[in-house]
N, CA, C and O atoms as a GROMACS GRO file, in nm:
protein
  444
    1MET      N    1   1.397   0.489  -3.199
    1MET     CA    2   1.435   0.500  -3.087
    1MET      C    3   1.341   0.627  -3.042
    1MET      O    4   1.308   0.714  -3.122
    2ALA      N    5   1.298   0.626  -2.882
    2ALA     CA    6   1.205   0.716  -2.817
    2ALA      C    7   1.202   0.839  -2.829
    2ALA      O    8   1.308   0.896  -2.801
    3LYS      N    9   1.083   0.926  -2.873
    3LYS     CA   10   1.070   1.070  -2.844
    3LYS      C   11   1.110   1.085  -2.720
    3LYS      O   12   1.103   0.984  -2.650
    4ASN      N   13   1.157   1.200  -2.664
    4ASN     CA   14   1.193   1.316  -2.563
    4ASN      C   15   1.055   1.181  -2.435
    4ASN      O   16   1.074   1.074  -2.377
    5ASN      N   17   0.947   1.262  -2.447
    5ASN     CA   18   0.781   1.309  -2.383
    5ASN      C   19   0.786   1.091  -2.415
    5ASN      O   20   0.788   1.021  -2.314
    6GLN      N   21   0.786   1.021  -2.560
    6GLN     CA   22   0.762   0.892  -2.583
    6GLN      C   23   0.806   0.785  -2.506
    6GLN      O   24   0.914   0.824  -2.462
    7ARG      N   25   0.783   0.671  -2.464
    7ARG     CA   26   0.893   0.613  -2.418
    7ARG      C   27   0.850   0.464  -2.488
    7ARG      O   28   0.733   0.443  -2.522
    8GLU      N   29   0.953   0.368  -2.506
    8GLU     CA   30   0.916   0.212  -2.571
    8GLU      C   31   0.922   0.158  -2.450
    8GLU      O   32   0.992   0.173  -2.349
    9PRO      N   33   0.760   0.039  -2.508
    9PRO     CA   34   0.738  -0.049  -2.393
    9PRO      C   35   0.852  -0.140  -2.355
    9PRO      O   36   0.944  -0.190  -2.420
   10GLY      N   37   0.806  -0.148  -2.181
   10GLY     CA   38   0.979  -0.231  -2.161
   10GLY      C   39   1.096  -0.182  -2.152
   10GLY      O   40   1.201  -0.245  -2.139
   11GLN      N   41   1.084  -0.092  -2.157
   11GLN     CA   42   1.181   0.012  -2.133
   11GLN      C   43   1.181   0.072  -1.997
   11GLN      O   44   1.080   0.132  -1.962
   12PRO      N   45   1.283   0.063  -1.917
   12PRO     CA   46   1.304   0.136  -1.807
   12PRO      C   47   1.311   0.317  -1.785
   12PRO      O   48   1.399   0.377  -1.848
   13VAL      N   49   1.216   0.395  -1.696
   13VAL     CA   50   1.276   0.489  -1.670
   13VAL      C   51   1.308   0.541  -1.581
   13VAL      O   52   1.264   0.516  -1.469
   14GLN      N   53   1.413   0.646  -1.614
   14GLN     CA   54   1.512   0.702  -1.432
   14GLN      C   55   1.374   0.817  -1.369
   14GLN      O   56   1.299   0.897  -1.425
   15VAL      N   57   1.387   0.784  -1.265
   15VAL     CA   58   1.349   0.912  -1.120
   15VAL      C   59   1.381   0.934  -1.023
   15VAL      O   60   1.386   0.853  -0.930
   16MET      N   61   1.404   1.024  -1.020
   16MET     CA   62   1.473   1.128  -0.954
   16MET      C   63   1.390   1.111  -0.767
   16MET      O   64   1.301   1.184  -0.724
   17LEU      N   65   1.437   1.030  -0.712
   17LEU     CA   66   1.376   0.979  -0.559
   17LEU      C   67   1.424   1.046  -0.416
   17LEU      O   68   1.530   1.005  -0.371
   18ARG      N   69   1.374   1.115  -0.366
   18ARG     CA   70   1.460   1.164  -0.217
   18ARG      C   71   1.384   1.033  -0.128
   18ARG      O   72   1.281   0.966  -0.127
   19LEU      N   73   1.503   1.047  -0.062
   19LEU     CA   74   1.437   0.978   0.096
   19LEU      C   75   1.527   1.032   0.166
   19LEU      O   76   1.625   1.101   0.142
   20PRO      N   77   1.463   0.976   0.287
   20PRO     CA   78   1.445   1.048   0.426
   20PRO      C   79   1.611   0.867   0.469
   20PRO      O   80   1.598   0.745   0.455
   21ALA      N   81   1.718   0.940   0.511
   21ALA     CA   82   1.891   0.882   0.553
   21ALA      C   83   1.895   0.751   0.593
   21ALA      O   84   1.961   0.655   0.554
   22GLU      N   85   1.761   0.774   0.732
   22GLU     CA   86   1.721   0.630   0.812
   22GLU      C   87   1.652   0.545   0.663
   22GLU      O   88   1.674   0.428   0.694
   23MET      N   89   1.594   0.541   0.545
   23MET     CA   90   1.497   0.507   0.433
   23MET      C   91   1.621   0.408   0.400
   23MET      O   92   1.641   0.286   0.392
   24ARG      N   93   1.688   0.522   0.387
   24ARG     CA   94   1.759   0.479   0.260
   24ARG      C   95   1.857   0.401   0.318
   24ARG      O   96   1.842   0.280   0.304
   25ASP      N   97   1.925   0.429   0.363
   25ASP     CA   98   2.018   0.351   0.534
   25ASP      C   99   1.924   0.110   0.509
   25ASP      O  100   1.951   0.004   0.452
   26ARG      N  101   1.829   0.164   0.593
   26ARG     CA  102   1.716   0.047   0.553
   26ARG      C  103   1.676  -0.037   0.472
   26ARG      O  104   1.636  -0.149   0.502
   27LEU      N  105   1.685   0.021   0.327
   27LEU     CA  106   1.630  -0.027   0.199
   27LEU      C  107   1.799  -0.077   0.152
   27LEU      O  108   1.821  -0.181   0.090
   28ALA      N  109   1.902   0.016   0.196
   28ALA     CA  110   2.056  -0.042   0.102
   28ALA      C  111   2.059  -0.207   0.196
   28ALA      O  112   2.063  -0.313   0.134
   29THR      N  113   2.057  -0.202   0.352
   29THR     CA  114   2.059  -0.321   0.423
   29THR      C  115   1.961  -0.455   0.372
   29THR      O  116   1.968  -0.578   0.371
   30LEU      N  117   1.897  -0.379   0.343
   30LEU     CA  118   1.758  -0.460   0.279
   30LEU      C  119   1.814  -0.576   0.168
   30LEU      O  120   1.821  -0.699   0.158
   31ALA      N  121   1.842  -0.484   0.110
   31ALA     CA  122   1.871  -0.517  -0.043
   31ALA      C  123   2.054  -0.647  -0.066
   31ALA      O  124   2.103  -0.735  -0.136
   32GLN      N  125   2.077  -0.559   0.061
   32GLN     CA  126   2.160  -0.669   0.060
   32GLN      C  127   2.178  -0.829   0.088
   32GLN      O  128   2.234  -0.924   0.033
   33ALA      N  129   2.087  -0.799   0.223
   33ALA     CA  130   2.066  -0.923   0.253
   33ALA      C  131   1.933  -0.998   0.175
   33ALA      O  132   1.874  -1.092   0.229
   34ASN      N  133   1.902  -0.958   0.070
   34ASN     CA  134   1.808  -0.976  -0.073
   34ASN      C  135   1.945  -1.031  -0.180
   34ASN      O  136   1.914  -1.134  -0.238
   35GLY      N  137   2.034  -1.000  -0.202
   35GLY     CA  138   2.156  -1.027  -0.262
   35GLY      C  139   2.105  -0.923  -0.379
   35GLY      O  140   2.145  -0.945  -0.493
   36ARG      N  141   2.024  -0.819  -0.358
   36ARG     CA  142   1.971  -0.774  -0.513
   36ARG      C  143   2.036  -0.575  -0.507
   36ARG      O  144   2.039  -0.541  -0.389
   37SER      N  145   2.059  -0.515  -0.557
   37SER     CA  146   2.045  -0.353  -0.559
   37SER      C  147   1.946  -0.304  -0.524
   37SER      O  148   1.831  -0.339  -0.548
   38MET      N  149   1.979  -0.228  -0.470
   38MET     CA  150   1.856  -0.102  -0.405
   38MET      C  151   1.766  -0.088  -0.505
   38MET      O  152   1.645  -0.098  -0.483
   39ASN      N  153   1.825  -0.058  -0.648
   39ASN     CA  154   1.712  -0.042  -0.726
   39ASN      C  155   1.551  -0.181  -0.782
   39ASN      O  156   1.435  -0.192  -0.823
   40ALA      N  157   1.660  -0.243  -0.743
   40ALA     CA  158   1.525  -0.383  -0.766
   40ALA      C  159   1.481  -0.448  -0.612
   40ALA      O  160   1.416  -0.552  -0.609
   41GLU      N  161   1.522  -0.374  -0.480
   41GLU     CA  162   1.466  -0.389  -0.363
   41GLU      C  163   1.317  -0.248  -0.410
   41GLU      O  164   1.197  -0.272  -0.397
   42ILE      N  165   1.368  -0.132  -0.454
   42ILE     CA  166   1.280  -0.047  -0.491
   42ILE      C  167   1.166  -0.097  -0.558
   42ILE      O  168   1.059  -0.041  -0.534
   43VAL      N  169   1.170  -0.193  -0.639
   43VAL     CA  170   1.112  -0.193  -0.750
   43VAL      C  171   1.023  -0.280  -0.712
   43VAL      O  172   0.903  -0.259  -0.731
   44GLY      N  173   1.062  -0.378  -0.660
   44GLY     CA  174   1.020  -0.492  -0.610
   44GLY      C  175   0.881  -0.432  -0.452
   44GLY      O  176   0.758  -0.427  -0.441
   45ALA      N  177   0.936  -0.417  -0.413
   45ALA     CA  178   0.842  -0.353  -0.280
   45ALA      C  179   0.716  -0.221  -0.355
   45ALA      O  180   0.604  -0.203  -0.307
   46LEU      N  181   0.758  -0.166  -0.447
   46LEU     CA  182   0.657  -0.125  -0.523
   46LEU      C  183   0.516  -0.179  -0.598
   46LEU      O  184   0.394  -0.168  -0.612
   47GLU      N  185   0.685  -0.273  -0.646
   47GLU     CA  186   0.538  -0.422  -0.723
   47GLU      C  187   0.465  -0.446  -0.600
   47GLU      O  188   0.371  -0.369  -0.586
   48GLN      N  189   0.484  -0.550  -0.483
   48GLN     CA  190   0.371  -0.537  -0.418
   48GLN      C  191   0.329  -0.500  -0.358
   48GLN      O  192   0.248  -0.572  -0.299
   49HIS      N  193   0.342  -0.345  -0.309
   49HIS     CA  194   0.252  -0.270  -0.314
   49HIS      C  195   0.120  -0.193  -0.371
   49HIS      O  196   0.031  -0.128  -0.316
   50LEU      N  197   0.150  -0.233  -0.521
   50LEU     CA  198   0.081  -0.258  -0.587
   50LEU      C  199  -0.041  -0.265  -0.648
   50LEU      O  200  -0.150  -0.215  -0.673
   51LYS      N  201   0.062  -0.386  -0.661
   51LYS     CA  202  -0.030  -0.568  -0.611
   51LYS      C  203  -0.110  -0.595  -0.506
   51LYS      O  204  -0.169  -0.701  -0.481
   52GLY      N  205  -0.110  -0.501  -0.450
   52GLY     CA  206  -0.203  -0.508  -0.280
   52GLY      C  207  -0.352  -0.409  -0.344
   52GLY      O  208  -0.468  -0.451  -0.347
   53LEU      N  209  -0.307  -0.283  -0.385
   53LEU     CA  210  -0.393  -0.175  -0.366
   53LEU      C  211  -0.457  -0.284  -0.548
   53LEU      O  212  -0.565  -0.258  -0.601
   54ASP      N  213  -0.401  -0.346  -0.580
   54ASP     CA  214  -0.457  -0.375  -0.730
   54ASP      C  215  -0.629  -0.459  -0.576
   54ASP      O  216  -0.731  -0.408  -0.528
   55ARG      N  217  -0.556  -0.606  -0.564
   55ARG     CA  218  -0.668  -0.680  -0.453
   55ARG      C  219  -0.769  -0.618  -0.367
   55ARG      O  220  -0.883  -0.664  -0.365
   56LEU      N  221  -0.733  -0.508  -0.290
   56LEU     CA  222  -0.764  -0.402  -0.242
   56LEU      C  223  -0.888  -0.330  -0.349
   56LEU      O  224  -0.997  -0.301  -0.301
   57SER      N  225  -0.866  -0.313  -0.458
   57SER     CA  226  -0.954  -0.240  -0.570
   57SER      C  227  -1.041  -0.354  -0.573
   57SER      O  228  -1.162  -0.338  -0.558
   58ALA      N  229  -1.000  -0.446  -0.588
   58ALA     CA  230  -1.105  -0.592  -0.614
   58ALA      C  231  -1.195  -0.645  -0.534
   58ALA      O  232  -1.273  -0.737  -0.558
   59VAL      N  233  -1.174  -0.552  -0.383
   59VAL     CA  234  -1.262  -0.636  -0.286
   59VAL      C  235  -1.387  -0.491  -0.296
   59VAL      O  236  -1.509  -0.476  -0.293
   60GLU      N  237  -1.289  -0.422  -0.308
   60GLU     CA  238  -1.370  -0.244  -0.261
   60GLU      C  239  -1.494  -0.333  -0.388
   60GLU      O  240  -1.609  -0.355  -0.351
   61ALA      N  241  -1.461  -0.362  -0.491
   61ALA     CA  242  -1.545  -0.367  -0.607
   61ALA      C  243  -1.667  -0.475  -0.611
   61ALA      O  244  -1.784  -0.465  -0.648
   62PHE      N  245  -1.580  -0.599  -0.549
   62PHE     CA  246  -1.688  -0.652  -0.424
   62PHE      C  247  -1.810  -0.633  -0.459
   62PHE      O  248  -1.895  -0.652  -0.546
   63ILE      N  249  -1.774  -0.563  -0.306
   63ILE     CA  250  -1.828  -0.527  -0.218
   63ILE      C  251  -1.993  -0.478  -0.271
   63ILE      O  252  -2.110  -0.509  -0.252
   64GLY      N  253  -1.896  -0.365  -0.361
   64GLY     CA  254  -1.964  -0.199  -0.420
   64GLY      C  255  -2.093  -0.339  -0.497
   64GLY      O  256  -2.199  -0.301  -0.546
   65GLN      N  257  -2.066  -0.451  -0.494
   65GLN     CA  258  -2.124  -0.511  -0.628
   65GLN      C  259  -2.275  -0.569  -0.555
   65GLN      O  260  -2.391  -0.551  -0.591
   66HIS      N  261  -2.224  -0.642  -0.444
   66HIS     CA  262  -2.289  -0.714  -0.349
   66HIS      C  263  -2.307  -0.669  -0.217
   66HIS      O  264  -2.294  -0.730  -0.111
   67ARG      N  265  -2.347  -0.516  -0.249
   67ARG     CA  266  -2.393  -0.461  -0.118
   67ARG      C  267  -2.470  -0.467  -0.009
   67ARG      O  268  -2.469  -0.465   0.114
   68ASP      N  269  -2.578  -0.481  -0.163
   68ASP     CA  270  -2.720  -0.552  -0.032
   68ASP      C  271  -2.742  -0.676  -0.040
   68ASP      O  272  -2.850  -0.695   0.015
   69GLU      N  273  -2.703  -0.765  -0.075
   69GLU     CA  274  -2.700  -0.949  -0.044
   69GLU      C  275  -2.608  -0.938   0.101
   69GLU      O  276  -2.652  -0.996   0.200
   70ILE      N  277  -2.435  -0.837   0.114
   70ILE     CA  278  -2.405  -0.846   0.211
   70ILE      C  279  -2.501  -0.757   0.337
   70ILE      O  280  -2.464  -0.769   0.454
   71LEU      N  281  -2.618  -0.672   0.307
   71LEU     CA  282  -2.667  -0.566   0.431
   71LEU      C  283  -2.784  -0.677   0.469
   71LEU      O  284  -2.837  -0.675   0.580
   72SER      N  285  -2.816  -0.762   0.378
   72SER     CA  286  -2.895  -0.847   0.406
   72SER      C  287  -2.871  -0.925   0.458
   72SER      O  288  -2.957  -1.012   0.469
   73ILE      N  289  -2.712  -0.946   0.537
   73ILE     CA  290  -2.673  -1.066   0.599
   73ILE      C  291  -2.738  -1.059   0.762
   73ILE      O  292  -2.799  -1.148   0.820
   74GLY      N  293  -2.705  -0.935   0.807
   74GLY     CA  294  -2.768  -0.878   0.936
   74GLY      C  295  -2.855  -0.895   0.973
   74GLY      O  296  -2.882  -0.942   1.083
   75LYS      N  297  -2.979  -0.835   0.830
   75LYS     CA  298  -3.146  -0.910   0.922
   75LYS      C  299  -3.174  -1.042   0.856
   75LYS      O  300  -3.293  -1.039   0.823
   76PHE      N  301  -3.092  -1.218   0.804
   76PHE     CA  302  -3.112  -1.326   0.844
   76PHE      C  303  -3.018  -1.345   0.965
   76PHE      O  304  -3.051  -1.454   1.012
   77GLU      N  305  -2.869  -1.268   1.075
   77GLU     CA  306  -2.902  -1.320   1.161
   77GLU      C  307  -3.003  -1.257   1.210
   77GLU      O  308  -3.078  -1.346   1.170
   78GLN      N  309  -3.083  -1.177   1.266
   78GLN     CA  310  -3.170  -1.146   1.373
   78GLN      C  311  -3.260  -1.203   1.337
   78GLN      O  312  -3.339  -1.213   1.431
   79ARG      N  313  -3.310  -1.267   1.216
   79ARG     CA  314  -3.391  -1.332   1.195
   79ARG      C  315  -3.374  -1.465   1.276
   79ARG      O  316  -3.481  -1.497   1.328
   80ILE      N  317  -3.264  -1.559   1.304
   80ILE     CA  318  -3.225  -1.640   1.330
   80ILE      C  319  -3.274  -1.641   1.461
   80ILE      O  320  -3.353  -1.722   1.508
   81GLY      N  321  -3.213  -1.531   1.526
   81GLY     CA  322  -3.172  -1.442   1.674
   81GLY      C  323  -3.366  -1.488   1.681
   81GLY      O  324  -3.405  -1.576   1.758
   82ASP      N  325  -3.433  -1.434   1.616
   82ASP     CA  326  -3.559  -1.402   1.707
   82ASP      C  327  -3.610  -1.584   1.656
   82ASP      O  328  -3.688  -1.616   1.746
   83LEU      N  329  -3.604  -1.647   1.605
   83LEU     CA  330  -3.636  -1.809   1.560
   83LEU      C  331  -3.628  -1.870   1.676
   83LEU      O  332  -3.717  -1.924   1.742
   84GLU      N  333  -3.438  -1.850   1.713
   84GLU     CA  334  -3.445  -1.964   1.844
   84GLU      C  335  -3.484  -1.921   1.971
   84GLU      O  336  -3.420  -1.961   2.068
   85VAL      N  337  -3.594  -1.835   1.987
   85VAL     CA  338  -3.586  -1.714   2.067
   85VAL      C  339  -3.733  -1.834   2.090
   85VAL      O  340  -3.759  -1.901   2.190
   86LEU      N  341  -3.804  -1.829   1.963
   86LEU     CA  342  -3.866  -1.863   1.931
   86LEU      C  343  -3.918  -2.058   2.033
   86LEU      O  344  -3.988  -2.129   2.106
   87VAL      N  345  -3.818  -2.034   1.955
   87VAL     CA  346  -3.849  -2.208   1.939
   87VAL      C  347  -3.805  -2.269   2.100
   87VAL      O  348  -3.858  -2.365   2.156
   88ARG      N  349  -3.639  -2.141   2.183
   88ARG     CA  350  -3.676  -2.202   2.346
   88ARG      C  351  -3.786  -2.132   2.371
   88ARG      O  352  -3.856  -2.230   2.396
   89THR      N  353  -3.850  -2.051   2.384
   89THR     CA  354  -3.977  -2.035   2.409
   89THR      C  355  -4.115  -2.168   2.404
   89THR      O  356  -4.170  -2.209   2.507
   90LEU      N  357  -4.154  -2.224   2.238
   90LEU     CA  358  -4.193  -2.335   2.236
   90LEU      C  359  -4.138  -2.448   2.341
   90LEU      O  360  -4.178  -2.464   2.456
   91SER      N  361  -4.076  -2.495   2.299
   91SER     CA  362  -3.992  -2.615   2.421
   91SER      C  363  -4.036  -2.572   2.575
   91SER      O  364  -4.104  -2.641   2.651
   92ASP      N  365  -3.996  -2.480   2.595
   92ASP     CA  366  -4.028  -2.457   2.765
   92ASP      C  367  -4.148  -2.503   2.779
   92ASP      O  368  -4.181  -2.603   2.842
   93HIS      N  369  -4.229  -2.416   2.709
   93HIS     CA  370  -4.441  -2.452   2.703
   93HIS      C  371  -4.477  -2.609   2.634
   93HIS      O  372  -4.577  -2.676   2.661
   94THR      N  373  -4.383  -2.641   2.552
   94THR     CA  374  -4.425  -2.746   2.576
   94THR      C  375  -4.355  -2.845   2.676
   94THR      O  376  -4.438  -2.917   2.732
   95VAL      N  377  -4.164  -2.881   2.732
   95VAL     CA  378  -4.275  -2.902   2.778
   95VAL      C  379  -4.354  -2.922   2.961
   95VAL      O  380  -4.394  -3.013   3.034
   96SER      N  381  -4.338  -2.762   2.965
   96SER     CA  382  -4.494  -2.769   3.076
   96SER      C  383  -4.508  -2.788   3.030
   96SER      O  384  -4.414  -2.862   2.999
   97SER      N  385  -4.641  -2.794   2.892
   97SER     CA  386  -4.728  -2.856   2.910
   97SER      C  387  -4.731  -3.002   2.921
   97SER      O  388  -4.816  -3.052   2.994
   98LEU      N  389  -4.623  -3.102   2.839
   98LEU     CA  390  -4.593  -3.179   2.883
   98LEU      C  391  -4.641  -3.246   3.031
   98LEU      O  392  -4.730  -3.329   3.048
   99LEU      N  393  -4.538  -3.171   3.150
   99LEU     CA  394  -4.579  -3.279   3.255
   99LEU      C  395  -4.640  -3.192   3.308
   99LEU      O  396  -4.577  -3.131   3.394
  100ARG      N  397  -4.842  -3.130   3.273
  100ARG     CA  398  -4.932  -3.122   3.364
  100ARG      C  399  -4.973  -3.221   3.263
  100ARG      O  400  -5.087  -3.264   3.282
  101ASP      N  401  -4.908  -3.272   3.155
  101ASP     CA  402  -5.070  -3.377   3.114
  101ASP      C  403  -5.044  -3.532   3.167
  101ASP      O  404  -4.948  -3.606   3.148
  102PRO      N  405  -5.145  -3.548   3.227
  102PRO     CA  406  -5.143  -3.662   3.362
  102PRO      C  407  -5.140  -3.831   3.217
  102PRO      O  408  -5.057  -3.921   3.230
  103GLU      N  409  -5.190  -3.832   3.160
  103GLU     CA  410  -5.152  -3.900   3.009
  103GLU      C  411  -5.020  -3.945   3.024
  103GLU      O  412  -4.964  -4.035   3.087
  104PHE      N  413  -4.978  -3.831   2.928
  104PHE     CA  414  -4.793  -3.819   2.910
  104PHE      C  415  -4.738  -3.852   3.038
  104PHE      O  416  -4.620  -3.883   3.022
  105ILE      N  417  -4.774  -3.859   3.170
  105ILE     CA  418  -4.690  -3.888   3.286
  105ILE      C  419  -4.728  -4.048   3.308
  105ILE      O  420  -4.650  -4.128   3.359
  106ARG      N  421  -4.868  -4.082   3.259
  106ARG     CA  422  -4.831  -4.215   3.297
  106ARG      C  423  -4.796  -4.275   3.205
  106ARG      O  424  -4.712  -4.353   3.251
  107ARG      N  425  -4.806  -4.295   3.083
  107ARG     CA  426  -4.679  -4.332   2.968
  107ARG      C  427  -4.544  -4.352   3.050
  107ARG      O  428  -4.507  -4.458   3.099
  108LEU      N  429  -4.441  -4.158   3.061
  108LEU     CA  430  -4.369  -4.238   3.104
  108LEU      C  431  -4.366  -4.270   3.216
  108LEU      O  432  -4.246  -4.280   3.242
  109LYS      N  433  -4.424  -4.293   3.304
  109LYS     CA  434  -4.385  -4.434   3.466
  109LYS      C  435  -4.389  -4.542   3.376
  109LYS      O  436  -4.334  -4.644   3.417
  110SER      N  437  -4.440  -4.546   3.267
  110SER     CA  438  -4.470  -4.775   3.226
  110SER      C  439  -4.377  -4.796   3.157
  110SER      O  440  -4.348  -4.909   3.117
  111GLU      N  441  -4.277  -4.634   3.115
  111GLU     CA  442  -4.172  -4.724   3.001
  111GLU      C  443  -4.073  -4.728   3.102
  111GLU      O  444  -3.965  -4.784   3.081
   0.00000   0.00000   0.00000
C-alpha cells in the first residue's frame, strides 16, 4: 500500500476542485450527453488539453531547431521576386529589340 506522500502508478488521486456554478452545470450537461460521469468528462477534457500542449511544445521545438531555415525562406522569396522582375524586364527588352530588328520582322512576315 502507498504511504501518505507516495502513490502507486496508475492509481487515481483525489483532487479538490472548485468550479463556477455555471461551469459545473455545463459539465454535468456535457457528461450526461456523452454518457459518462462528470469526473470522466473532466479527466477526458484535461487529457485532450494536455495532448494539445504536447503537440504545441513539439511544434515550438521544431521551429526552434529550424529557425534559421525558416527565416531564410523570406530571403528566398525576395530573391525569387527580384528574379521575376529581372525576367520581365529582360523579356520586355528582348521583345522590343526583336521588333526593331528588320531581319526578325522579315522572318516573321515570311512564315
